VEXZA-323106 format. One line per 5 residues: number of its first residue (from 1); for each residue x, y, z of C-alpha. Coordinates in nm, 4 decimals. Layout:
% VEXZA-323106
NUM = X/Y/Z  ...;
END
This chain:
% VEXZA-323106
1 = 3.8874/-5.5372/-3.2672  4.0569/-5.1979/-3.2059  4.0740/-5.1350/-3.5830  3.7050/-5.2132/-3.6173  3.6129/-4.9778/-3.3325;
6 = 3.8128/-4.6969/-3.4960  3.6411/-4.7662/-3.8293  3.3004/-4.7555/-3.6605  3.3877/-4.4341/-3.4792  3.5016/-4.2676/-3.8011;
11 = 3.1815/-4.3793/-3.9805  2.9591/-4.2377/-3.7096  3.1444/-3.9019/-3.7083  3.0947/-3.8764/-4.0857  2.7284/-3.9704/-4.0467;
16 = 2.6904/-3.6907/-3.7892  2.8001/-3.4330/-4.0482  2.5720/-3.5636/-4.3242  2.3034/-3.2993/-4.3577  2.0985/-3.5135/-4.6050;
21 = 2.0849/-3.8026/-4.3663  1.9856/-3.5663/-4.0792  1.7064/-3.4071/-4.2888  1.5758/-3.7459/-4.3979  1.5768/-3.8871/-4.0450;
26 = 1.3955/-3.5834/-3.8967  1.1265/-3.6034/-4.1700  1.0722/-3.9800/-4.1420  0.8364/-4.0455/-3.8456  0.9091/-4.4269/-3.8355;
31 = 1.2873/-4.3949/-3.8456  1.2803/-4.0907/-3.6167  1.0737/-4.2789/-3.3657  1.3040/-4.5822/-3.3617  1.6266/-4.3873/-3.3278;
36 = 1.4758/-4.1587/-3.0663  1.4579/-4.4611/-2.8333  1.8427/-4.4702/-2.8440  1.8696/-4.0952/-2.8172  1.6689/-4.0754/-2.4939;
41 = 1.9719/-4.2022/-2.3062  2.1581/-3.8807/-2.3955  1.8914/-3.6094/-2.4112  1.6797/-3.4551/-2.1367  1.3599/-3.4403/-2.3406;
46 = 1.2032/-3.2697/-2.6424  1.1169/-2.9460/-2.4579  1.2489/-2.7173/-2.1845  0.9517/-2.8198/-1.9729  1.0794/-3.1784/-1.9774;
51 = 1.4410/-3.0779/-1.9093  1.3861/-2.8504/-1.6100  1.2795/-3.1182/-1.3626  1.5946/-3.3191/-1.4491  1.8080/-3.0087/-1.3942;
56 = 1.6364/-2.9352/-1.0599  1.6863/-3.2959/-0.9491  2.0560/-3.2821/-1.0346  2.0870/-2.9553/-0.8416  1.9298/-3.1277/-0.5386;
61 = 2.2005/-3.3951/-0.5749  2.4743/-3.1275/-0.5597  2.5420/-3.1113/-0.9354  2.5455/-2.7921/-1.1311  2.3931/-2.8077/-1.4870;
66 = 2.4468/-2.6636/-1.8262  2.1346/-2.6383/-2.0485  2.1376/-2.6414/-2.4268  1.8518/-2.6241/-2.6734  2.0128/-2.8553/-2.9278;
71 = 2.0644/-2.7552/-3.2850  2.3088/-2.6050/-3.5306  2.3486/-2.4647/-3.8819  2.0242/-2.2715/-3.9060  1.9795/-2.1630/-4.2684;
76 = 1.7383/-1.8632/-4.2388  1.6942/-1.5734/-4.0009  1.3504/-1.6910/-3.8802  1.4936/-2.0237/-3.7529  1.7881/-1.8467/-3.5885;
81 = 1.5505/-1.5946/-3.4250  1.3290/-1.8725/-3.2914  1.6356/-2.0496/-3.1487  1.7516/-1.7254/-2.9851  1.4072/-1.6732/-2.8295;
86 = 1.4293/-2.0251/-2.6884  1.7657/-1.9613/-2.5333  1.6288/-1.6395/-2.3833  1.3526/-1.8486/-2.2302  1.6136/-2.0843/-2.0902;
91 = 1.7764/-1.7918/-1.9098  1.4467/-1.6670/-1.7696  1.3569/-2.0208/-1.6570  1.6888/-2.0589/-1.4767  1.6197/-1.7333/-1.2915;
96 = 1.2563/-1.8121/-1.2144  1.3408/-2.1633/-1.0841  1.6533/-2.0542/-0.9039  1.8546/-2.3251/-1.0833  2.2269/-2.3634/-1.0474;
101 = 2.2804/-2.3783/-1.4234  2.4473/-2.2123/-1.7138  2.3545/-2.1977/-2.0883  2.5434/-2.3594/-2.3733  2.4959/-2.3211/-2.7465;
106 = 2.6371/-2.3538/-3.0955  2.6728/-2.0109/-3.2534  2.5527/-2.1483/-3.5855  2.2228/-2.2242/-3.4145  2.1623/-1.8498/-3.3623;
111 = 2.2819/-1.7291/-3.6991  2.6608/-1.7488/-3.7361  2.6250/-1.9259/-4.0747  2.4019/-1.6374/-4.1944  2.5694/-1.3174/-4.0783;
116 = 2.8250/-1.2138/-3.8172  2.6303/-0.9047/-3.7274  2.3049/-1.0946/-3.6959  2.4619/-1.3567/-3.4777  2.6342/-1.0977/-3.2635;
121 = 2.3053/-0.9180/-3.1977  2.1430/-1.2448/-3.0926  2.4361/-1.3438/-2.8698  2.4392/-0.9977/-2.7062  2.0709/-1.0300/-2.6154;
126 = 2.1392/-1.3763/-2.4747  2.4398/-1.2545/-2.2665  2.2261/-0.9764/-2.1227  1.9496/-1.2139/-2.0260  2.1955/-1.4556/-1.8726;
131 = 2.3532/-1.1723/-1.6718  2.0059/-1.0964/-1.5279  1.9928/-1.4626/-1.4254  2.3420/-1.4364/-1.2761  2.4714/-1.7154/-1.4983;
136 = 2.7086/-1.7844/-1.7894  2.6796/-1.8466/-2.1551  2.9261/-2.1099/-2.2854  2.9926/-2.1168/-2.6575  3.0379/-2.4717/-2.7920;
141 = 3.3021/-2.5802/-3.0401  3.1932/-2.6628/-3.3992  3.3556/-2.8134/-3.7003  3.6937/-2.6884/-3.8085  3.5433/-2.4945/-4.0965;
146 = 3.3921/-2.2603/-3.8337  3.6661/-2.2412/-3.5728  3.7952/-1.8993/-3.6904  3.4477/-1.7534/-3.6939  3.3537/-1.8947/-3.3531;
151 = 3.6758/-1.7662/-3.1891  3.6451/-1.4253/-3.3528  3.2848/-1.3882/-3.2254  3.3926/-1.4911/-2.8752  3.6810/-1.2449/-2.8740;
156 = 3.4444/-0.9670/-2.9846  3.1636/-1.0458/-2.7308  3.4212/-1.0765/-2.4485  3.4964/-0.7046/-2.4689  3.1421/-0.6232/-2.3572;
161 = 3.0261/-0.9236/-2.1563  3.2272/-1.1084/-1.8932  2.9721/-1.3888/-1.8426  3.0530/-1.5634/-2.1704  3.2930/-1.8569/-2.2089;
166 = 3.4357/-2.0712/-2.4897  3.4998/-2.4335/-2.5604  3.8496/-2.5289/-2.6711  3.9333/-2.8588/-2.8499  4.2654/-3.0003/-2.7315;
171 = 4.3134/-3.2257/-3.0363  4.3490/-2.9419/-3.2889  4.7049/-2.8560/-3.3930  4.6074/-2.4863/-3.3970  4.4917/-2.4837/-3.0320;
176 = 4.8292/-2.3853/-2.8716  4.8196/-2.0516/-3.0511  4.4468/-2.0030/-2.9864  4.4887/-2.0912/-2.6232  4.7428/-1.8165/-2.5578;
181 = 4.5025/-1.5545/-2.6848  4.2037/-1.6974/-2.4925  4.3919/-1.6920/-2.1625  4.3967/-1.3134/-2.1859  4.0138/-1.2992/-2.1933;
186 = 3.8053/-1.3225/-1.8774  3.5532/-1.5947/-1.9738  3.5523/-1.9524/-1.8648  3.7419/-2.1981/-2.0848  3.5778/-2.5333/-2.1285;
191 = 3.8472/-2.7803/-2.2360  3.7458/-3.0948/-2.4313  3.9456/-3.3496/-2.6229  3.7485/-3.2902/-2.9487  3.4860/-3.5063/-3.1072;
196 = 3.4381/-3.3889/-3.4650  3.5822/-3.5613/-3.7751  3.8558/-3.3330/-3.9166  4.0375/-3.3243/-4.2524  4.3808/-3.4958/-4.2427;
201 = 4.6568/-3.3071/-4.0729  4.4420/-3.0800/-3.8509  4.4128/-3.2890/-3.5307  4.5709/-3.5459/-3.3060  4.4174/-3.8986/-3.2866;
206 = 4.2922/-4.0323/-2.9554  4.5711/-4.1728/-2.7498  4.8549/-4.0995/-2.5019  4.9834/-3.7888/-2.6859  4.6369/-3.6316/-2.6855;
211 = 4.5897/-3.7154/-2.3187  4.9159/-3.5452/-2.2309  4.8225/-3.2407/-2.4367  4.4799/-3.2164/-2.2717  4.6335/-3.2337/-1.9233;
216 = 4.8835/-2.9664/-2.0261  4.5955/-2.7277/-2.0993  4.4238/-2.8226/-1.7711  4.7419/-2.7494/-1.5751  4.7835/-2.4078/-1.7485;
221 = 4.4273/-2.3169/-1.6532  4.4736/-2.4225/-1.2923  4.8135/-2.2607/-1.2648  4.6951/-1.9258/-1.3973  4.3736/-1.9277/-1.1934;
226 = 4.1595/-1.9024/-1.5107  3.7996/-2.0192/-1.4746  3.7645/-2.3550/-1.6419  3.5498/-2.6628/-1.7037  3.7417/-2.9948/-1.7165;
231 = 3.5090/-3.1700/-1.9608  3.5985/-3.5366/-1.9998  3.4539/-3.8790/-1.9255  3.7982/-4.0371/-1.9280  3.8460/-4.1764/-1.5768;
236 = 4.2258/-4.1729/-1.6078  4.2216/-3.8050/-1.7122  3.9859/-3.7205/-1.4262  4.2243/-3.8803/-1.1776  4.5233/-3.6953/-1.3275;
241 = 4.3323/-3.3662/-1.3151  4.2638/-3.4325/-0.9461  4.6357/-3.4575/-0.8906  4.6918/-3.1250/-1.0667  4.4216/-2.9650/-0.8487;
246 = 4.5888/-3.0949/-0.5376  4.9197/-2.9604/-0.6627  4.8040/-2.6102/-0.7528  4.5163/-2.5785/-0.5046  4.2970/-2.3345/-0.6965;
251 = 3.9827/-2.1994/-0.5319  3.6829/-2.4310/-0.5950  3.4996/-2.1388/-0.7617  3.7464/-2.1363/-1.0482  3.7075/-2.4900/-1.1808;
256 = 3.4594/-2.7726/-1.2280  3.4531/-3.1234/-1.3664  3.1913/-3.1660/-1.6395  3.0241/-3.4713/-1.8026  2.7465/-3.5166/-2.0597;
261 = 2.4114/-3.6455/-1.9442  2.3819/-4.0230/-1.9932  2.7524/-4.0957/-2.0031  2.9587/-4.2218/-1.7076  2.7257/-4.0512/-1.4610;
266 = 2.8613/-4.2494/-1.1703  3.2117/-4.1066/-1.2236  3.0841/-3.7483/-1.2057  2.8828/-3.8296/-0.8990  3.1883/-3.9786/-0.7368;
271 = 3.3860/-3.6627/-0.8041  3.1065/-3.4549/-0.6488  3.1036/-3.6768/-0.3388  3.4779/-3.6293/-0.3049  3.4138/-3.2587/-0.2826;
276 = 3.5049/-3.1494/-0.6359  3.2691/-2.9024/-0.8132  3.0757/-3.0962/-1.0788  2.8483/-3.0062/-1.3624  2.6101/-3.2162/-1.5828;
281 = 2.5607/-3.1029/-1.9419  2.1993/-3.1424/-2.0510  2.0639/-3.1074/-2.3989  1.7010/-3.1059/-2.5111  1.5106/-3.0658/-2.8341;
286 = 1.4397/-3.2720/-3.1460  1.7572/-3.2044/-3.3478  1.9658/-3.4604/-3.1635  2.1015/-3.6420/-3.4699  2.4484/-3.4945/-3.4801;
291 = 2.4839/-3.4937/-3.1033  2.3884/-3.8562/-3.0543  2.6103/-3.9802/-3.3424  2.9087/-3.8069/-3.1838  2.8282/-3.9468/-2.8413;
296 = 2.8235/-4.3012/-2.9721  3.1275/-4.2442/-3.1852  3.3312/-4.1511/-2.8763  3.2604/-4.5020/-2.7428  3.1656/-4.7153/-3.0427;
301 = 3.0685/-5.0159/-2.8313  2.7717/-4.7999/-2.7286  2.6139/-4.8932/-3.0580  2.5116/-5.2214/-2.8939  2.3492/-5.0257/-2.6098;
306 = 2.1698/-4.8208/-2.8717  2.0424/-5.1315/-3.0474  1.9199/-5.2696/-2.7152  1.7447/-4.9397/-2.6332  1.5661/-4.9540/-2.9743;
311 = 1.4337/-5.3085/-2.9377  1.3648/-5.3051/-2.5600  1.0265/-5.1311/-2.5829;
END
C-alpha cells in the first residue's frame, strides 16, 4: 500500500508540471467543470469577491489569512501586468476591508519567466501597495529550475522593502547554504517541507530525516528571533514545534503556524484555541490545476475524496 501511495503521489506531482495537460483542462469546459468540483475543497473561489468573505470570516474566528491570486508561468507581459494589477487590488481590498491578511504569490506569475527587470518593477509596485495596507508580501517557492532566480529577486527587493518575505523548502539539499544567507535579511521566512517533484539527487524524500531537518530550521528561526511561518499540516511536527516554542519563548509577533485552506483545518483551529498565532492560506482564481494536483499528491488518499466530490453533485 505504501509503495502504491508513493507511486500515486509521484504521478500527481508530474501531472502538476505538465503544461499541455493544464492547457487542455482549462480549455475543456466539461473536464474543467468536473475537476473544479474537487478543486472547490481547496480554493476560496474564482474571484477576489468570492474570497474576501471567507477571509473576513476566518479573521472573525481569530485566524490571520494569506491571499493569493493563483497562477504561475505567465508567458507574455500583458498577462503578467494583469496579474500584477490583480495583486494590487488584493492589497487595496485588504486595506479597505481592514483584513488581518498578507499577500502571497509566485514570481513567475508577475513576469519572472520573462524578464528580471520587468518582474522587479511589478514586485516593487506590489510591495509599495502592501506597505500602504500595512501588510506583507510573501514570495512562494517554485520548481528547482527557478530557485536561483527567486532567491536572487528576494535578496534584491529586500534591500528596499522590509515587508517582503520568502518561502524556503526544507527538503532541498541546497537549503542549508541558502538559509544562512536568508537569516541575514529582515523578511519573514515561511518554512515548508517542499511539494514539487525534483530531479534525482536534489531533495530529501518524505520521512524521519526530512522531519528532523524541518524542525532544525524551525528551531534556528525561533532561536534567532527571526519572523517566521511554520507551514505544515503534519500534526507531529506541529506538536514538536510547540515544544520548541515553549523552550525558546519567542514573542508571539515573531511566529505563526500556517495551513492551507481545506486541509486539516481542525488542527489549525486547535492551535489557535491554545493561544498560538495561526494563519490560513487562501487561494482563488481559475488556474488551480497545479495547486490542486500538489495538494492531493501530499496526501494521495485524498484522490478518493476528490472522486467523491466530483460525483456527489
